[in-house]
C-alpha positions, -999 to +999 in steps of 0.1 A: +492+261-490+468+232-495+443+237-523+414+255-506+390+239-531+399+205-517+387+217-482+356+236-495+344+203-510+340+190-474+320+221-464+289+214-483+254+207-470+261+228-439+241+224-407+232+259-395+226+251-358+213+286-349+194+310-372+162+330-376+136+339-402+142+366-429+121+393-444+113+388-481+094+421-484+110+450-502+132+471-478+142+508-480+177+518-470+169+526-433+151+493-429+180+474-446+207+490-425+186+484-394+189+447-401+226+446-410+240+441-375+231+446-338+229+484-341+193+497-342+201+520-371+229+540-387+240+569-364+224+602-372+258+619-377+263+612-414+276+576-410+264+544-426+266+508-416+279+500-451+312+516-439+321+484-421+336+450-429+301+437-431+291+464-455+321+456-477+313+419-476+277+425-488+290+446-517+318+421-525+300+388-522+263+394-526+264+419-554+274+394-581+243+373-572+222+403-581+240+406-615+262+434-603+300+439-603+317+432-570+320+462-546+295+483-564+285+514-543+259+507-517+233+529-534+236+508-566+233+476-546+202+487-529+187+500-561+192+466-577+178+449-547+146+470-550+144+464-588+145+426-583+122+426-553+129+412-519+114+377-527+137+372-557+168+385-539+160+361-510+157+332-534+190+339-550+210+345-519+195+317-498+199+293-527+236+302-529+243+296-492+247+259-495+229+251-462+212+218-459+198+219-424+185+249-404+179+249-366+156+279-362+150+300-331+113+307-335+109+331-306+122+363-323+098+387-341+088+408-358+057+399-379+066+391-415+095+368-409+095+337-430+080+306-413+102+276-409+089+257-439+093+287-462+129+293-450+138+257-455+123+258-491+144+289-499+176+269-490+163+236-505+169+221-470+153+208-438+143+229-408+140+221-371+127+243-343+147+256-313+124+268-285+132+302-269+127+296-232+118+331-220+093+336-248+076+303-240+075+313-203+059+346-212+032+329-232+024+306-203+021+335-180-002+352-205-026+323-203-030+328-165-021+291-159-024+281-123+007+258-126+035+276-143+062+249-137+039+221-149+027+240-179+062+250-190+075+214-186+045+201-205+051+225-234+088+217-236+081+180-237+053+185-263+077+206-284+103+179-282+078+153-292+067+175-321+102+177-335+119+205-316+156+197-313+168+223-287+160+252-264+176+286-262+181+309-232+184+346-235+195+351-199+224+371-212+199+398-223+177+397-193+199+390-162+234+381-174+250+346-174+258+341-137+232+314-131+232+293-100+243+257-099+212+245-081+178+247-097+155+271-078+128+254-058+091+258-066+087+282-037+116+303-049+102+303-084+067+313-071+082+343-052+102+353-083+072+352-106+052+374-082+078+401-088+081+400-126+062+417-154+049+387-174+053+406-207+091+406-204+106+381-180+138+395-165+146+376-133+176+355-125+156+329-106+132+324-135+159+323-161+179+298-140+148+276-135+141+276-172+176+266-181+178+238-156+144+226-167+154+224-204+184+203-194+161+180-173+137+176-202+167+166-223+167+194-248+202+206-259+204+241-245+218+271-264+229+303-245+234+336-262+269+347-252+288+379-258+281+402-287+246+415-291+225+447-293+225+475-267+198+458-247+225+436-230+254+445-208+284+428-225+304+426-193+277+402-179+279+380-210+313+364-204+306+326-206+330+320-177+301+333-156+283+300-165+310+278-149+289+268-118+259+260-140+281+240-164+298+221-136+264+212-121+248+200-153+277+181-168+267+147-154+234+148-173+252+147-206+228+171-223+247+195-247+251+231-238+259+253-268+275+287-265+264+310-293+284+339-310+309+344-281+329+374-294+348+389-277+348+359-254+355+332-280+387+322-263+369+318-230+342+297-248+369+275-264+383+269-229+349+258-216+343+235-245+376+219-237+372+213-200+335+204-199+323+173-218+289+187-227+299+222-239+300+232-276+304+266-292+301+285-324+311+319-338+276+327-352+270+362-362+307+371-354+316+356-388+295+379-410+300+409-388+338+406-391+337+401-429+370+396-446+387+396-412+367+367-398+396+343-405+414+359-375+386+352-351+384+316-363+421+311-359+420+324-323+391+300-316+409+270-330+438+276-307+420+257-279+386+244-289+385+206-295+376+201-332+346+180-321+331+209-301+329+237-327+298+241-348+288+263-377+260+288-374+251+320-393+227+335-367+213+351-398+182+373-391+161+395-413+184+396-444+191+368-468+225+384-472+235+372-438+229+336-447+250+340-478+278+357-460+277+335-429+282+303-450+306+318-475+329+334-450+328+304-427+339+282-457+366+306-467+380+310-431+380+272-424+397+265-458+423+292-451+432+282-416+432+244-422+450+249-455+478+268-436+482+239-412+485+214-440+509+236-459+531+239-428+532+202-423+512+204-390+482+184-404+475+161-433+450+168-460+429+140-446+430+156-411+418+189-426+390+173-446+379+154-415+378+186-393+360+206-420+332+180-421+330+178-383+326+216-379+304+221-409+278+195-401+288+163-382+292+180-348+257+195-350+242+162-361+257+145-331+249+173-305+213+175-316+208+138-325+197+148-360 
């Protein structure tokens, strides 16, 4: 097999094209486990979220950065985390991630998450904003604006002028991904808004209008796809449901980026192949599958064009998830590309080129960074 270190050298200064703030405050065990994955908490039947590939990965790869032996028991890991304090733990783990650029979804709470500049400082990198469409729309409704369409468009254009590099739709959580090809008219939007609770927009017409509007404004548009918490219906989150929307928006040339994708990563890879403007990542799938993440990446690379796959951690809440997202991504890419070089199906130069594409260059191109 090709020397993995040769490939890892091309996976530095990563662009994390979808991520969130973290909590630097001290966390007790329930709070920590509540942030580990998409479960709300450990089940009340004597189980723990540390009994998972993610839990093992935290003990294996994060413990040494806290001056512990690899795979120390979870209790010892959490005790050391408390001893050092959340701020110091975050500094160590974020500094070790090797991420140079962060594209941060700023529309997800709770209070206490690090602001963009603080998160960038922890990484020693640069941060850009990604605007969450449904949250922006809810804020506009809360103001009582007499012109919802005009106000939303104005805010999106202002955000872009201020440095925002993309928008994100959470239609998957609210209404599923089967969005219409045609943008709803102002009359259709008005009728839909009369039916919704402005505190939590959950209407297919509104989500569709927001997505089409972001494309018209020229903001690269992210969609949550697949794996998420129990607030979504996973069957409605197959990216193939976006086909009509993707077909209708392709001529505009504005990137559409499919996030996370498991268990639909093969479907997403297909869409990235057949539509010029579609890109994808594996996002939180990587850290949630831990040592087995190489298998998911291998399945994705079966079909996705190398210029359409991006790195993201989708880290949220815990600095551990940034550390693991980056480390496991590097390890998986090095393993899979190294196997192709060793079998004679790619050259070392090919592998180095693809590693750089996926790690940073594709994101720089898609978002015009």
